[in-house]
Every structure is written in C-alpha cells, then in structure tokens.
One Martini backbone bead per residue (centre of mass of N, CA, C, O) as a GRO file, in nm:
protein
  114
    1MET     BB    1  -1.760   2.375   2.308
    2PRO     BB    2  -1.916   2.359   2.030
    3PRO     BB    3  -1.986   2.200   1.767
    4ALA     BB    4  -1.905   2.186   1.460
    5LYS     BB    5  -2.018   2.300   1.142
    6HIS     BB    6  -2.111   2.089   0.854
    7GLY     BB    7  -2.352   2.126   0.633
    8GLY     BB    8  -2.565   2.168   0.892
    9GLU     BB    9  -2.403   1.972   1.071
   10ALA     BB   10  -2.300   1.834   1.346
   11ALA     BB   11  -1.968   1.808   1.466
   12THR     BB   12  -1.742   1.600   1.601
   13GLN     BB   13  -1.482   1.561   1.785
   14PRO     BB   14  -1.200   1.413   1.783
   15ARG     BB   15  -1.046   1.155   1.958
   16LEU     BB   16  -0.740   1.207   2.104
   17MET     BB   17  -0.440   1.022   2.141
   18THR     BB   18  -0.184   0.909   2.287
   19VAL     BB   19   0.043   0.669   2.281
   20ALA     BB   20  -0.013   0.568   2.568
   21GLN     BB   21  -0.319   0.546   2.545
   22ALA     BB   22  -0.324   0.342   2.306
   23ALA     BB   23  -0.167   0.127   2.454
   24GLY     BB   24  -0.359   0.088   2.694
   25LEU     BB   25  -0.612   0.009   2.530
   26LEU     BB   26  -0.441  -0.247   2.375
   27ALA     BB   27  -0.216  -0.382   2.545
   28VAL     BB   28   0.053  -0.222   2.472
   29SER     BB   29   0.326  -0.071   2.384
   30PRO     BB   30   0.444   0.229   2.288
   31GLN     BB   31   0.642   0.110   2.080
   32THR     BB   32   0.432  -0.030   1.909
   33ILE     BB   33   0.285   0.223   1.821
   34ARG     BB   34   0.537   0.351   1.684
   35ASN     BB   35   0.575   0.126   1.481
   36TRP     BB   36   0.303   0.160   1.341
   37ILE     BB   37   0.355   0.445   1.254
   38ASP     BB   38   0.613   0.397   1.084
   39ARG     BB   39   0.433   0.174   0.906
   40ARG     BB   40   0.135   0.282   0.867
   41LEU     BB   41  -0.102   0.102   1.037
   42ILE     BB   42  -0.197   0.372   1.167
   43PRO     BB   43  -0.347   0.643   1.254
   44PHE     BB   44  -0.211   0.989   1.234
   45ILE     BB   45  -0.068   1.274   1.395
   46VAL     BB   46   0.132   1.570   1.373
   47LEU     BB   47   0.277   1.781   1.564
   48PRO     BB   48   0.398   2.063   1.604
   49HIS     BB   49   0.744   2.148   1.510
   50GLU     BB   50   1.063   2.171   1.506
   51PRO     BB   51   1.294   2.092   1.273
   52ASP     BB   52   1.512   2.006   1.529
   53ALA     BB   53   1.359   1.791   1.661
   54THR     BB   54   1.393   1.498   1.856
   55ARG     BB   55   1.082   1.496   1.914
   56ILE     BB   56   0.776   1.356   1.794
   57GLU     BB   57   0.441   1.418   1.815
   58HIS     BB   58   0.157   1.208   1.855
   59ARG     BB   59  -0.178   1.135   1.732
   60ILE     BB   60  -0.469   0.925   1.792
   61PRO     BB   61  -0.752   0.835   1.647
   62LEU     BB   62  -0.983   0.645   1.773
   63GLN     BB   63  -1.165   0.571   1.530
   64GLY     BB   64  -0.931   0.492   1.345
   65LEU     BB   65  -0.813   0.269   1.520
   66LEU     BB   66  -1.068   0.093   1.528
   67ALA     BB   67  -1.097   0.063   1.213
   68CYS     BB   68  -0.803  -0.102   1.183
   69LEU     BB   69  -0.912  -0.338   1.320
   70GLY     BB   70  -0.926  -0.673   1.356
   71GLY     BB   71  -1.151  -0.931   1.350
   72THR     BB   72  -1.448  -1.042   1.555
   73TYR     BB   73  -1.428  -0.778   1.732
   74ASP     BB   74  -1.611  -0.489   1.855
   75LEU     BB   75  -1.469  -0.252   2.038
   76GLY     BB   76  -1.636   0.008   1.983
   77ALA     BB   77  -1.914  -0.113   2.093
   78ASP     BB   78  -1.782  -0.160   2.402
   79LEU     BB   79  -1.719   0.129   2.461
   80ASP     BB   80  -1.649   0.351   2.734
   81LEU     BB   81  -1.487   0.624   2.668
   82GLY     BB   82  -1.437   0.749   2.941
   83SER     BB   83  -1.332   0.499   3.108
   84ASP     BB   84  -1.130   0.384   2.900
   85LEU     BB   85  -0.944   0.634   2.893
   86ARG     BB   86  -0.878   0.635   3.192
   87MET     BB   87  -0.752   0.354   3.186
   88ALA     BB   88  -0.529   0.426   2.982
   89ASN     BB   89  -0.402   0.645   3.157
   90ASP     BB   90  -0.334   0.463   3.398
   91ALA     BB   91  -0.164   0.258   3.243
   92ALA     BB   92   0.047   0.460   3.133
   93ARG     BB   93   0.148   0.553   3.419
   94SER     BB   94   0.213   0.244   3.535
   95ALA     BB   95   0.407   0.179   3.330
   96THR     BB   96   0.686  -0.002   3.248
   97ALA     BB   97   0.964  -0.083   3.070
   98ASP     BB   98   0.956  -0.399   3.130
   99GLU     BB   99   0.601  -0.434   3.186
  100PRO     BB  100   0.354  -0.292   3.022
  101GLU     BB  101   0.144  -0.512   2.961
  102LEU     BB  102   0.096  -0.609   3.253
  103ASP     BB  103  -0.002  -0.341   3.372
  104THR     BB  104  -0.239  -0.303   3.177
  105LEU     BB  105  -0.392  -0.562   3.241
  106ALA     BB  106  -0.424  -0.507   3.539
  107ALA     BB  107  -0.594  -0.251   3.507
  108LEU     BB  108  -0.824  -0.381   3.343
  109ASN     BB  109  -0.896  -0.606   3.567
  110ARG     BB  110  -0.998  -0.395   3.792
  111GLU     BB  111  -1.241  -0.363   3.646
  112PRO     BB  112  -1.561  -0.388   3.640
  113GLN     BB  113  -1.804  -0.575   3.539
  114ARG     BB  114  -2.091  -0.547   3.303
   0.00000   0.00000   0.00000
C-alpha cells in the first residue's frame, strides 16, 4: 500500500510495536512497559476492544517512544529499524517470566557489531 498523502506530501505510516517488542528493544520487561503506559510516561494507543474486555491491547509508536527517551545517546539515529525490530521480536519470544531482561540482553549481544 502506498503512503498516504497529507497536504500534497507523502506521509509514512508510523511503525507500531507491541508491548513485548518495545520491551525487547529497550531491554526491559513487558511489565515495565505496561507500568510506563499506566503512568503515561511513554506514548501509546489503545486498540479497539469490548467494554467488558479483561485485557486491553496497546501499541507503542516507535518514533514516539524514541522521542521520549532521555540521556546523551540518540538511539533513533543508530537503529536499523528492520533488523532491530526483528531482534526485539526474537527477544520478546524468548523472554521468560523469571529473567526477561537477561534473555533480551543475550539476544541483543548475539547480533554482529556494525
């Protein structure tokens, strides 16, 4: 599907991540991402759900997440979005409830250095 046009310029679609993908990218647990969502520390959207749903699904816009990070390092400038999101997916799948941060870091460390 071609990018949508707004005001004559092509607009790119935002890259949305699941909670697990965002956790894998930042090497934190999915619960940490949910806590940040609850405290409105990171941008998120809520997917449509039934009023009586027991679980509400969120998506995190990658650019919004990167924009809210602090520190002296620009993670967004260093990301190869395709491979980094694949890495986040792999880390999210391999993470266990006991040691999600360690599994995520191990997955990140397996990637060859650029």
